[in-house]
N, C-alpha and C positions, 0 to 999 in steps of 0.2 A: 117712317120715322117722319117728325114736326119739323120746322123751321125754325123752332125754339130750342129741340134736343139737337137736329143738326151742329146749331150756334154754340150750343153749352159744348159739345162735343171737341168742336174745332178750340173751344177755348182752354180745352181740358190739356189741347196736344201741346199750348204755346208753353214756350220756359221761360222766363223773367230774364230779361240781359244782366243783373249781379247775376243768379247762379249758370247762365250760361259761362260765365266768366268765373264765375267758384270752380269751374268745371273745363279750365281750358289747364293743360298738359306744360303747366310755367317751365319745368325740365327739361323739358323738350323742344319749348323756344329758346331758352339758351344753348342746344343744343343748335339748334340749325342756327343762331347767332353767332358762335362761337366759327362753324362750320363755314360759311358768309364769311367773315373775319380770315380766317385758315384761305378761303380758297383765291380769298379781292388779294392776300398777302401773294399768292404765288402767283397770282394771274399778273403781278404790278411789281415782284422784284427777281431780279434773271437767275438770282443762286439759286433761287426754291422751284425755277420753272425748273431746271437742270435735274435739280435735287428729283423735283416730280415725275418727269421725264422718262426718268431712268431707274424708279421702282414703279411705278406703273404697269411696267412689261407684266409685271409676277400676277396683278390682277386677274389675266387668265392662267394665270397656274396654281391660284389659291382657286378661282372661283370653279375650273377641271377639277381637280384634284378632291373639290369640297362635295359636289354633285356627283358624281364615279363612286364613293367609296360614301357617300348617305343611299345612295338607290342599293348599293347591292347591301349597305345596313340592314336597311328597310324589309331586303326579302331575306335574310337572312334573322332578323329579329321576328320575323312574322314567323317564321317554322320554327323557330326553337321558340317559342309563344308556342303553338301550337301544338306543337313535343309538347309541354310544359302543361297545360288543359288537360291531356291526350287518357283516355284509362289506361292505358300501359303502363306501369309503376317502371318499366326497364324505360320509355322513352321522359317518363318524368322527371327520373334522375341522371339520365343522358344530359338532359337541356339544362337539370340546374346545377349542375358540378359544371357544364361551359358557364353559366349566369355569371354564379358566383366567386368562382376562379379569378376570371375576365374584369369581374368592379370590383375585384380584389387589389388590382395591378394597376401602379400611377397608366394613363397616355404615354410619358415621355421612356418608360419601361416598357412597355405594351412593341412603345414602336422601336427602338431596341433590336427588343429581342427576334420579334416578328423580321428587324431586316435582317437581320444578321446570325439570328439560329433558325427560325423558322421558314427563310425561304431557301440556305440551300439545302437543309433537310429537303422543303420541297422538290426541290429537283433534283436532288438521287433520288425521289421515291421517284418519278416522274420519269428518271433515263432506268431506275429498274423497270418499271412499267413495261415498257417500248423497248427494254431488250430486245429480244430477239427478235420487232423492226430495224435498231440498230447496229444490232451486229447481219442481217440482209442486206444492210445497205440502203433499205428503207424512209429511214429516217436519222436526222443529223444528233449527232447526243448535246444533248441542251447545257449549257456551262454556264456558272454561277452572273456567270458577268454579262448574259444577254437577259438578264435581270436588273433592271435602272431600279434605282433606285427612286424616282417617280413610284411604281406601281408596286415596289415595297411598301409604300409610307401608303398612298390608298388602299392595298391587302389590312394594312396594322391600322389604321384608321376606319374600316368594313366591320372589322372583328372588332374592337374594340365597345365602340355602337354597339353594333348590335348586342352585348348583353343589353344596355339600360333601352333599347328602344324593344324590346323583346317582353317589357317592366312593362311598358305603354301596353300593350297590343293586350298582356294577360289581363291588365289590369282592366281594362276595355271592356276585355270578353265579361271578364265575371262582374262585372257592374251589371252584367245584363238579369232581366232577372230569372230563375228556372223554371216557371212557369212557363214562361216561350218551350226552352225545350223540351218541358215536359208536352208539352200541346201538340209541340212538331212528332214527338211519338209516340205519343198516339193515333197521330193519323200517318205512317208509314214509314217516312224517311228518318235515314239512314242518318249514323252520327256525321259522316262530311254530308251529307246537306244537307240536314242541320243548319250544323258550322260556315259552306259557302253560304248559304239562301237567307236566312236571319239571323244568329249571329255576326259573321262578319261583317255583311252591311253597318248594323247596329254599330259597329262595334272603334270597325273606322273610323265613323265622324263621329266619336265623340270624342276620339283621340287627336283628332288631327290639329289643334293649337299645343296641342303637346307635342306631337312629329313637329310642329314647326319650329318651335320652341328650338330642339335636339339638332334639327338645321341650323341653328341659328350658333347652338355650344360651335357644333364640330364647325363653322367656318372658323368661328373664334379657335378655336383648337387648332384647325390646320396649317397656324404657323407654328406648330410644332416641329411638321417636315423639313424647314427650314437646320433640323440638328445631324439633317441628313443630305445638307446639298442642294436640298432639293431647292431651283429658282425662283421661289414666292418671292409674296411680296416682303418678309417677313427675314429673307436668307440677302435680297436684295438690299435690301435698306439698308443689314448688315455689314455687306460689303461694301458699299459706298461711305460706308460715316467710317468703318475703318481708314480709308485707305483717301480721305479728309478729313479727316476729326471734326466734321459738321455732327457732332451725336444729337447736339439739340434741334433741328433743320432737320434733318431727319429721319429719326422718330415720328416730328414731330405731324409727317407729311405719311409717314404708315401708320401710324394710329390715327388719323386722319379719314387714309380709305379705309381701315373694319372700320372705323364710326357710319361712317357712311352707307356701307353694304351692312351690316346688323341693325340700323337703324331703320332700315326701311325697308330692313325681312321684319324690325319690331312691329310696325305699326302693319304693313298687310299679313301675320299674326291676330293682331285685336282686331282686326277690320274682320276678317273671319272668322274671331269669336262671338263678336257683335251679332256677325247675319248667323251663325250656329244655334244662338241665348234666342233670333226671333224666331226664328221659324221650328 
């Protein structure tokens, strides 16, 4: 390539300053400015500092619940999607029944149902299955009180989001052309070999941004676990505001903490989307 062609290529990649300014996300700049103002207020106001120290302890619980529940939801969602695209009619119907029922129930109702109905039923089932071991004195009978509400909340969120994540995986698998499956079949690959080595790697890469958005949604929906008394950000804010009647100050800090986490994750997802688009 000549020097003139190199210079022309370099200029083609230059973006005018006006165009760059037009591409700036002003909503993001405004959100960052508001966050800076709130953090400055917290740092210079004793009342806000006390509230912040009381509420920030719930950040660890919020992140813990969200990460564990999301990991379980991804595993269960992947299993459901594989069942839904399987050749077996029984597997398709079972997974479709589960997904459609779970998606049709509000998350808060599902949280209550699994916590107060599903968890006790699961404990009874485990005690029944391990009955001979319990009678022999090898194992102790499990009590419902031993299953804390944090574990119940994680179970509910993982089941609820697995239905949505399964649809993401299913769409990713079905977006790949059938010619690749047919080509693998002509080479003697089995169904599971085709799924494992050809379809799934491509599908996962295609749906990574959507999976990132689902994690952001779960992080926000983790606030629902405060209905069970789990000591997350929302619950600590609710308790503090009820005892001090500083509702505006408390929930401003609660909203700020969620905003910082979700905006940070949203930026990561956008960067991931751009990198995948360039590859």
